[in-house]
N, C-alpha and C positions, 0 to 999 in steps of 0.2 A: 270660133264657131260656137253657138249656144248648145248646151247639153240638154237633150230631151229626156226627161225622167219618168213622167207620169207618176204612178204610185210605186215604182220600183225603188226600194230603199237599199238595194244591194249595190247600186252604183256608188262611186266615190263621193260625188257631190251630195247625193241623197243621204248617204250614211252620215256625212259631216253635218248637214243641216238638221237631220233627225236628232243627232246627239246634241247639237247646239240647243235645240228646242227642249230637250230633256234637262240639260244643265240649267237653262233659264227657268224651268219649272222648279228645280231644286233651289234655285236662288230666290225665287219669288217671295217666300216668307220674310226675307231680310229687307226687302224693298221699303216697306213701311217704316221700319226702324231707321234705315239709312236716310229716308226723307226727313224724318223728325230730327235726326242728328244734324243733317245738313242745314235745316232751317235755323237752328239755334247755335251751331258751331261753325259750319262751312257754308254760309248762305249762298255763295256764288255757284255751289254745286247742288242747289236744292231743286233739281229738276228730275228726280227719280220717278215721280208719279205724274208730273205735268211739265209742259214746256213753257219757258218764258222767253220774252223777246230780248235781244242783245241790248244792254244798257238799262234794263228794267230795274227799278228800285226794289230790292228783295228783303229789306229789313223793316218793313212798315209795322210788323207785329212784334218786333223784338225790342224790349225795353231794358234789357240787361245784357251787357257784352262780356261779362266775366269769363264765361266758358270759351268764347272765341279768342279772347286775349290770352287765356291760360293755354289754349291749344297752340297758339303762335309761339308763346314763350317756351313751351315744352319742346316743340319742334326745333326751335333755334338752339335751345340748351343741349338737346341730344346731339344735334349736328356739331355743336361746339365741343362736346365731350368726346364724341367718336371720331370727328373729322375736323379738328380745330384749325389746322393750317392748310386746309384744302388738300390737294394731292400730296403735299409734303408730309402728311400724317401717316404715310405707310412707306415701307421699304421691303424689297424682296431680298431674302438671304438664302444661303444653301440649306437644304434640308438636313436635319440631324443625322439621317441615315446615309447621306451621300458620301461615298468614298472619295477621299481627296478633298473634302470640303475646306480643309485648312490650307490648301495650296494658294499661293499668291495670285496665280492666274484665275483661279475660281473666284476668289474674293473680288478681284478687279472686274470680272465678267458680271457678277451680280450687282455690283455698284452701278455698272453701265445699264443693266436691265432695270434697276430701280429708277434711274433717270428717265428712261424711255417710258415706263409705265406712269411715272409722275407727270411727264409732259402730256401723255395721252389723256389722263384723267383731268388735268388742268386746262386742256384745250377748250376754250370757251365755245368754239364751233361744234364741239362734240356734245355739249349740253349736259354734262354730268352734274354740275353744281345746281343747275336749274331743276333737273329731274329729281335730285336728292331733296331739295326744299319742298317740292310738291309731294313727293313720296312721304316725307316725314310728317307733314301736316295731315295727310290722309290717314296715317297710322293712328294719330291721336283721336281723329274723328270717327273713322269707320272701322279701324282695327285690321283692315286688309288693304294692302297696296303693293305696288311693285315697280320695277325698273326693267326695261328691255335694253339689251346690249347687243347691237348688231354691227357687223363689219361696215366700215365706211367705203365710199367709192374711190377715195384717193389716199395716198400716204400722208398728205397734209392733215386729213381728218380720218385716221385709220379706224376709229370706233365712234359710233353714234349711240347716244343714250336718250331714253324717253320714259317719262313717268306713265304708269299704267294704273288706272283706278277701277274700283268695283262697278262703276257706272257702265263701263264698256267691257269688262272682262267677266267671263264665267270660268271657274277653275275646277279641277279634279285632282285627286291625290293618288299616289302609288301606295303599295302595301305598307310602307313605313311611315305614311302620313305626310310626306313631302309633296308639294305641288309639282306634278309632272305634265299637266295638261292645262293650256290656257287658250280659250276662245275669245277673241277680241272683236267686238262689233263696232265698226267705225262708220261715220257719215262724212263722205267727201263730196266736194263739188265736182262737177264733171271735169273742170279744168284741172283740179288736183288729181283726179283719177287718171287722166291722160298723161299728166306729168310723171306720175308714179309708175304706171304700167305700160305706157305707150298706146297710141291709137289703135294699132293693129291687134292688141291683146284684149281690148275691152269688148263687151257684148255688142251684137248688131244694134240693139236698141240704143245703147249709149253712143255708138257711132252716128246713128241717125240724129240724135239730139245734138251731137257735135256739128253735124252738117247744118243743122238749123240754128247754130250759134247760141244754143241754150247752155252757156258755159257755167252758169250758177245752179244748174239742176242738181238736186241732192241725190246721191247714190249711196246706198248702204252696202258696205263691204264687210265680209267676215274673214278674219285671219285666224286659222285654226292651227295650233301647234300642239303636237301630241307625240308620244312614243310610237315608233313604227313597229308594228306587230309582225316582225320577221325574225327568223332564227339566226341569220347572219347578215353581214354588211359587205358591200362591195364598192367599187368606184362610182363616182357620180353622186351629186347631192340628193338624188331621188332614192338612194339606198342608205342614206345616213341614219343614225339612230333616232333622230327626231324629224318628223315630217312637218312641212310647212305648206299650207294651201290657202290661197287668197281667192275668195269667191264673191261675185256680185250676187247678193241674196235674192233680189227680186227676179232676175233673169236666170238664176241658177247656173252661172257661167264661171268657169275657172279662169282667173286672171293670171295666176302664177303658181307654179308648183315647184318646190325645192326641198331642202332639208338642212339640218344642222348637226354638227358633231356632238354638241352638248346643248342643254336647255338654254335658250337665249333670253328668257323672261323669268325674273325671279320675284315671286310673290311672297310677301312676309305677313304673318299674322301676329299682331301685337300680343294678344293673349288668345288661347284657343281651348275650347271645351272639347272633351273627348266625344267623338262621334260627329263633330261639326267640321265642315270644310273651311268656312269663313271665320275670320277672327272677331274678337270683341275688343273694345277700345276703352280708354279712360272716360270718354264722353258718354258711352253707353252705361258705364258703371254708376255715374252720378247724374243720369238723365232726370231723375225725379227732383233732385236738388236744383238742376238748371231750370226746370219748368217752374218750380216754386219761387226761385229767385226772380224769374221774369214776372210772375204774377204779383209778387210782393212789390217789386219795383214799379209795376204799372199802378198798383194801388197807392203807393207813396206819391207818384207823380200826380194822380188825381187829388190826393189829399192836399198836396202843396198848392195845386191850382185852386182848390176851394179856399185854402187859407189866404192866398194872395188876392183872390177875387171871390169873396164869399157870397152866397145867395142872400137876397134881401126880403124883408117883410114890410108891408104897409097896410094901412087901414082899408077895410073893404069898401068904405065910402069915400075913399080918396079919389081924386080925379087928376089926370095928367093930360097935357097936350099931346094928342096922338096916342095915348094909352101906353107909352113907353117910358121907362126910367132910364135916362142916359147917365151911366156911371163913368164915362170917360173923363180924362183930365180936362178941367176948365168948362165942363158942360153945365148947362142951366136947364133944370126941369121945373115947370110951373105946376103948382098943386092948388087944388081947391080944398081949403082946410076947414070948411064949416063943420064937418063931422068930427074933426079932431079937436075943436076948441074946448069941448067939455072934458077932454083928457089931456090937459096941458102938461101933466107930469110925464107924458110919454112922447117919444120921438115920432115924427111922421113916418120915417123910414128907419128900420133896424136891421142889423146883420143877424143872420141865423148861424149859430155855431153847429156845424154838422161834421166836424173832424175831431178825432181824439188826439192825444199826444203822440208825437212821431218818434220820440227817442227809442222806444221799444222796437219800433219798426226798423230803424237804422241799425240797432244792435242785432236784430235777427238777420238783416241783410249782410252784415259783416260776418256773422256765423256761417251763413250760406256761402259767401264768397270764399271763406277759409276752407270749407268742405270741398268746394269745387276745385280750388287751386291745389289742395292736397291730393285730390284724385289725379291731377295732372303732374304730380311730383314736383311742383314748383318749389316747395320748401326745401327739398333735397337737391334739386338740380341747380338752383341759384344760390341758396344759403347766404343771403345778403344781410342777415341779422347781425348788427354790430352792438347790440345793447348789452351783451354780457362779455366781460373781459375773461379770457381763458389763458392758461399757461400753454406752452408748446405741446406738452404731453396731452393735455385735455383736448387741444385742437386736433392732434393726431388721432386720438381715440374717436373723436367726433367724425373725422374723415373716414376712418375705418368703418364706423357704423353706417355712414352714408353709402360707402362702397358696397357693403353687404346688402343693404336694402335695394340698391340699384343694379347690383351685379347681374341678376337674371334678365333685366331689361336690356342692359348692354350686350349680354351674351347672345341673346336671341337676334338682335340686330346684326351682330358680327357673323353669326353662323348662317343665318338665312339670307342676308343681303350682301354685306361687304365681302366676305370670303368668296362666294360664288361670282360676284361681279368682277373682282380682281382676277380670279382664275380664268374667267371668260375673256377678259382683256388680254391676259398673258397669252392665251391660246390663239386669239385673233392676230396679235402682233407676231407671234411665232410663225403662224401660217403665212403671213405676209412677208416673212423674211426680215422683219425689222429688229429681231432679237438675235440675228446671226444665222449662220448655216452650219450644218454638221460637217466636219471635215471629211472630204472624199465623196460627199453626196453629189447628186446631179446638179443641184443648185450651186454648190461650191465650184464644181468644174465649169459650169456655164459662166459663172462670174469671172473666173480666171481666164476663160477663153476670150471674153470681151474686154480683158485688160483691167478689170475692176479689182479692188482690194477689199473683199467683204469681211465683215466681222465673223470670226470663226469661233464656234462654240467649243470650249475646252473638251478634250476627249472624254474625261470622266463624266461630264454632264451629258454629252451626246450619247455615250454608251448607255447611261441610265435611262435617257429618253427612249432609245430604241428598245430597251427592255421593258418599258412601261413602268418604270420606277418613279417614285416621287423625287423631284430634284430641287424643289424650293419650298420655302415657308414664307408666310406673310407676317411681318413684324409691324405692329401698330404703335405709332408714336403719338399717344393721345392721353388726355387726363383720365378718360374712362378706363383705359388699360392700366394706367398707373394705380388707379383706385382699386381695380380688381386684383392687382398684384401686390398691393401694399403689405398684406399680411406675410406673404412669402419673403418680401424684401426686409421687413422688420425682423423676421426670424433669422435670416442670414446675417444681418447687421449685429444682432444681439449675440449670435454664436461667435462671430469674429471678435467682438469686443470682449466677450468672456474669455476666449482663448488667449487674447493679448494680455488680459489681466493675470491669468494663471501663468503665462510664460515668464513673468517676473520671478516666479518660484521654481517652475519647471520649464526651462526653455524648450525641451524636446516635445512639449505638448503641441507646438505649432506643426509638428510633423503629421498631425491628423488632418490638416486642412490642405486641400488642393486649391491654392490661391489663384492659379491660372483659370480654373473652372469658375471659381467664385467671382472673379472680376468680370468674366464674360456673362455670367448669369445676372450680375448686378446691372450691367449695361442693358440687358434685355428688360429687366424689371423696371428700371428707371425710364425706359423709353429713349435712351440716348441713341443717336444714329450709329449704325454699324461701323461707319468709317472713322469713328473715334478710336477704335482699336485696330491694331495691325493684325495680320494673319498669324496663326501659330507658327507657320513656316518661317515668317520673318522674325518672330520672337526667338525661335531656335537659332536662326542665323545670327541675330544680335548677340545672343548669349554665347554662341560658339566664338564669335569674333571677340567678345569681351574676355572669355576664358583664354583664348589664344594670346590676346594682348597681355593678360595677367601672367600667363605662363612665360611669355617673352620677358616681361618685367622681372619675374622671379629669376629667370635664367641670367638676365643681365645683372641682377642684384647678387646672384650667387657668384658670377664671374668677378664682380667688384670685390665681394667679400673674400673670394679666393685670392685675388690679386693682393688685397690688403694682407691676408694671412701669409701669402708667400713673401710679401715685402717684410712683414714682421719676422717671419722665420729667417729670411736672409739677414736681417739686421741682428737677430739673436745669434745666428751662426757666426757672423762676423765678430760679434762681441765675444763669443766663446773662444774663437780663434785668436783674437787679440789677447784675451786673458791668458790663454795657454802659452802664447808666445812670450808674454811678459814673465810668466812664471818660470819658463825655461831659461 
C-alpha cells in the first residue's frame, strides 16, 4: 500500500527522502569533477551530468589514453599486491589474546575456518573478484568507491558482493570520520523490481504497469542504510544496529524494511581531505597534466596530418577543370598555364610549410606521460626497469623504499576495505552455521536430535564469543604485507645473525632469544601459511616425547655401563681371588 505523506517530513519515508535530498545537495559540487575525470579516465561512467545511449562511442574527444591505461595498471597492480592469489591471499588465525590459542583443536578449527572463508571469497557466483576489480578502478579515478557484502539466499552462495560507486551512492560519516551511512539510488526495470521484491510488495502504480505488461519501465529505488537511532537493540531485524529501507522514490512506497547487525557496505576513500566526506584520487591530482597531454596529443595529430597531406598554393590566374585540385594517388588535374609561363622558374603548385618540428612535442608528451604514470604509482607498483644492475643488498634497500612510499596506500585499503569485508563474511558464515555451532547451544542440540554430526566450535572459542571477546585475526599472505613488514623482518634476521656470531665466543648469549616466538613471528612476516608450523601444544608434546626417549636411552646406556662395570668388577674380583689362592 502506498504511503501518503504530503508535506509531513516526520514520517519514515519522508525523513529518508528528505535526508537523501540533503546528501545529494552536499555531493553536488563533486559532480562536475567526477564528470571530467570520467571523460578522460573512466569514459564508460561519464554520465554524471548527462545520459548516453547503450553502446554509444564515448571517446570521440579523447586523443591521449595515458591516464586511462595508468588507472587500469594501478588497479591491477594494487589487487596483485594486496590480493595476489585471490581468496588464498588471506587466512584466519587465533587472536593473540585468545586463551588456549596454542591448543591443537583450536589450530585445526581455524584452519577449517580459513578454508570456508577462502571458498566463500573465491566462489565466482558470489562476485567478489568482479566487485574488487570495479572497486579498485573507481578508487584511482574518483577516489571514493565501495563493496556491499550481503547474505546469500543459499548455502551454495552464502555471501553476495557488489561494487558501489559514487554515481549511485551518497554517504555520511560518524564522529570518527568513518562512513556509517550509505544511500544508494538504483534504477531498475519493472521486471527486475518484481524479481527482487515480489509483485505484492511493489507500489500500486508499479503493479498497474505490470498488468499492462510494461516490463521495461524504469523505476527509481532508494536503498537507505544508516545507524538506527535507538538506545538498545532487541530481536528481529527491524531492531538491529543498522536499518535498511528500500523505497520506490516516485511513489514514496516502502518496498522492504529490515536491518543489519553490522554495516554491510564499505566505502573507501583513496585520499581524504579534512572536513570532506568524499575522497580524492590520483586522477584528480594530475588532472591538469591529463588535459594538457590530451591537448598536446591533439595538436600533434593535426601537425602529422598536415605533414602527410600539406596545404597547397597555386597561381591566382591558374585554372583547373571544375576548380578542384585532385591530390589523390594517380589523379590528373588539367591546368591553364598561360599566366604561369612568364614565371618558368616557379612551380604551378607548391606545398605550404605550416608545421614546425615535432621532436620537442614528442619530448613534452613523454614528460607528461611520466608525470601522469608517476601520479598513479606505476613506477613503484610495477618497477619493471632492468636497465641498472644491482646487488642483492641494493635491491633489498630499493624494495624497502618502495614499501615505505606505498605503505600508506596499502594500509588504507586493508583497514577500510579488506578487514571489514572479511569480518562481515565471517559474521555471515557464523550466523548461517557454516563455521560450526557452540557446544550445548540450541543449534547444537537440534543438530544432534536430527542425527547430524555438526562442526563444534572449541570451548575456549565459544566462551570468548559469548563474552564478546576477539577470537580471530586476519593474516594477509601478499606482496604488500611482506613489503610493509620487511623492516621488522630484517631487524629480526640481523638480531639472530648477530647473536649466532657472538655465540661462538659466548654460547650463553643465545639464552636471550626466544626462538619459538621468533620462528612464529618470522612465519607471519614472510606471509607463510599458518599450517606450515605445528601448534605449540604439539611442539611441547614432540619435545616431551624426545626428552622421554632420550631419558630412556640414557637409562639403557647407564644399565649397559653398569653391566659392563659389574662384569669388569666380577673379572677383577675373580683375578684377585685367583691371585690370593696362588699366593697361599
